[in-house]
N, C-alpha and C positions, 0 to 999 in steps of 0.2 A: 476522546469523546466526553461531552459534558454530562449533565444530569438527565437530559432527555434523550433516550435512545433513538436511533434513526427511525425505527418503525413507528414511533409515537410523535415524531416531530410535526408532520402534516396534520394528524388528528388533533394535536394540541392547538395548533393555529386555527383549525376549523371550529373547534369548540369556542374559542374566543370570538371568531367571526360570527358564529351563530348567536352568541350572547350579544354581540355588538348590534346586530339587527334588531333584537328585542329592545335593547337600551335606547336606540334611536326612535323606536315606536313610542316608548314611554316618554322620551324627551320631546317628541313631536317635531324632530328635525335632526340634522346631522350633528354628530359629536366629534370634535377634533381632539386628537391626543396632543398635537403640537401645531404650530402654524402650518397650514396647508397640508396637514397629515391627518387623514381620517380613514374610514373603513375601506374606500377604494384603493388607497395606497397600501394598506396592509394586505388586502386581497391580491394586489399586483405582485407584491414581494412573495406572497405565499405561492403564487403560480410560477414565479421565477425560480424559487427553491425547488418546487416539484419538478420542473423541467430539468434542473441540475441532477436531481435524484434519478430521473429517467436516463439521463446521459451517463451517470455513474454506473447504473445497472447495465447499460449497453456496453460500456468499456470493460466492465468486470466479467459479465456473463456471456457476452457475445464476441466482442472484438479480441479480447485477450485469449480466451480459449481457441478462437478461430485461428489466430496467428500461430499459437502453439501447435495446433493440429496440422496446419499447413507446413510448418517446419518439420514436424514428425513425418509427414507424408513424403518429404524429400529425402530425409536422412534414413527413414525406416523406423517402424515402431519396435522392431526387434531384429536380431541378426538373421532371422529366417524370413524376413519380409522381402520378397523377391523384387519389389518395386523400388526399394530404397538403396541409397549409397552404401549403407552399412553392409548389406548382403554381398554386394559386389567387391568391396574392399577386402572382405574375408577370403575371396577367391584370387586376389591379386598375387600373393606370394607364390602359391603353387603354379600359377600361370607363368610368372617370371622364370621360375625354375625350369618349367617345361620348355619355354621358348629359348632361353639363353644357356641352359645347362647348369648343373649344380655348382660347377667350378668357377663360373663367371663372377667377377667381383661385385657386380650389381646385385647378384642373387643374395649376397651376404650383407647387403645394406638396405634391405626392404624395410620401410618404416613400420613401427608398431602402432597399433590403434591407440594404445594407452588408455587413459581415463576418458570415458565417453560421457560428456555432460554438455549442456547447451553452450557453455562458454568455450569449449575446446573443439567444437565441430569444424570451425574455420581453419584452425591450425592443423588439424588432422588432414583435411582436404589438401591444404597447401603442401604438406610433407609428401603426400602421395602424388600430387601433380608434378612436383619437382623430380621425384624419382622416376615417375612414368615417362616424363620427357626424356630423361637420360636413357631409359630402356629403349624407347622408340628410336633414339639416335643410334644406339648400339645395333639394333636390329636392321635399320636402314643401311648402316655400314657393312652389314653382312648380307646385304641385298635381300633382306627378309621383310615381310609386311609388318607394320606397327602392331603393337600388342592391343588386343581387344578382349573384353570379357563378354562374349556374346555380342549383344547390341550396345553394351556399355563401353564407351571409349573415353579417351582422355578429354576430348571436347565435352562429352556428356558430364564428366566429373567437374570440369571447370564451370559449366553452366549451372550445375547443381550447387557448387560452392558459392557462386554469385547469388543464387536464390537464397541460400541459407544465411548469407551475410545480410541480405536485404531484410529477411524476416527477423533476424536478431536485432538489426538497427531499429526496425519498427517496434519490436517488443520493448527494447530499451527506452525508446522515446515515450511509449505508452506507460511503462511501469515507473520510470524515473522522472518523467516530465508531465505528460498530459493528466494522468490520474492524480498524482499528489497536488498539482496546481488546482485541479477542479475541487478536490477535497478542501484545500485551503480557502478557495472562493466560497464554497458552501458554508464552512465554519464562520467566515466573516459575515456572510449574509444572514445566517441564522442567529449567531451571537450567543450560543451557549458556552461561554468562556468566562473567566474571571471578570468582574465588573470593570476593572481598570483597563482591560484589553477589549472591551465590547464596544463596537461601533454604535453611535447614537441612533442610527437609522436601521439597525438590525431588527429582525423579527422579535427576538427576546426582549430587546429594549422597548419596542413598540407595545408588546403584550404587557410588560410590566407597567409601562406608561398608561395603558388603557385601564389596568387594574386600579391604579392610583386615581385616575380621572373619574371613574365610576364611583369609587368610594367617596370622593370629594363632592361630586355632584348629587349623589343620592344616599347620604349617610343613613344607615340603619334601615333603608328601604329594601324590599324583596329583591329588586334588581341588583343591588349591591351585595346582598347576602348569597346570591346564587352565582357569583363569579367563578368561572372554571379555574382550576389550578394551572399555573404556568409550569411550575416544577412538580415532579411526582411527589406522592405522599412521603413525608419524611425528608424530602429534599429541602434544602435551604439555600437562599442566594449566597450565603457565605459558607464555603467548603472548608473543612479542616485541612491543615497543612502538616507536613512533617519535614524535618531537616534531612538533608543528604549532602554528600560530597563525593568526589570521584578523583581518580588518578589514572593516567594512561600507562599501560604496561607494555612490555615487549611482545611482538607477535600479533599486534592488533587486538590486544585484550584490554577491555575497560574494566577496571575495578571500581565498584560503586558501593558505598555503605549508607545505610539509612538509620535514623532513630525510629525505632519501632512504634507506630501509633497503636492505640487500643482499638483494634478492629476485629470483627469476627473472622473465622476461618473461611476459606473459599475465595478469597480475593486474589487478584493477579497484579503483579507489578508490571506496569506498561512503560516502555521506553521508546522515545522517538528521537532520532537524530537524522535530519534531512529526510530522505525517503525510506530510511531503515526504521521498521517498527517491530519490536520484539517484546515478548512477555516471559515472565517467570512466576512460578507459584510463590505466594506471599506466606511467610510463616508468622502467625499472630502471637507466638509465644514471647514471653518476656517484654511486655509493653514498657517503653522507656529505655530499653536496651538498644544495642546496636546489631544490625545484621549486615552481612557482606554478600554482594552478588558479583559474579564475573560474567561479562558479556563478550563473546567472540566476534571479531570482525567489525567492531564499532570504533570509528575514529572521530573524535570530537573536534569540531571546528568552532572556535570561539568559546561556546558553552553548549551544554546539552539543551536541546530544544524543549523536551518535555519528559517529565517523570510523574506518573500517576499510579494510584491504586484504584482498581476497578472491580466491581462486583461481578457475579456470574452473568448478569445481563449486559455487561459492557458499560454500565453507568459509572462515571467517575465518583468516587467516594472520598478521595483525599488527593491533594496535589503536593508534589515535592517542591521544597524551597531550598535552593542550594545555600549552604553556609560554608564559606571557604575556611572558616576557623574550626570547623568540625573535624577533629583530628582523625587520621587513619587508625583503625583499630589494629 
């Protein structure tokens, strides 16, 4: 995130738009920031960004937790949740033993639940389905009825498995596709990024253009002296930078080192690579020295997307600039 935190982005534009209305009254007519770009165009972009904010809130606070809750309802919130798959699979082994007898080979190959986490639910179901099908075949060969766990049957497990896979696919698409794409579109539209990366028609570019236009049209006049700030107090269009470099290590570990900037305590080092976003506490000791950070589960493709230092409000206070000649400590 840039210098303007999310909660202040729309209020910042609204302050400019309010001033814009006053400036046009003073001017006696419309004021253009660029060719065919005036207050209506800024207002339209403001509404577009606000709609994106609402969509992001819906994705994050409604759709995402909704899918997680639906997945949990199928699997079960705990092993004691009688409505979930988890509860019934815990009863599977003793039921196999009861139906086939302790000495039957299939009794000695009942799958183990293993590590239970979202990414393993499908494989757990698959292992039990395969074994259950073998048990049913053995029971039929003995002219016995297929194995059931009350009303929970192999078909019920297979149906639950398909539902879990569908929920996981939807969650993956939301977390790794829809949400990061929307965030990227929001950042492009708002434009609170380094100047070299900023789109000329972004909101920040237009607000800065408005600032310059008013100062040029009304030098020293009250309307120019009351311009709202685009960036927060202390913010500067030019952010400080710090050197960093990295090397990939075995086991999916990223080793990263930075040249410590002179910043106060309480900052966080923020890393983004693709859809992976991670933070670590920043140690402000020994400015000018070198600090090393290890990040698990990060694989760099081409180069690191983003490395920043952010304050407690999430505002970017410094950006990393990779220096490939910066030697590993």
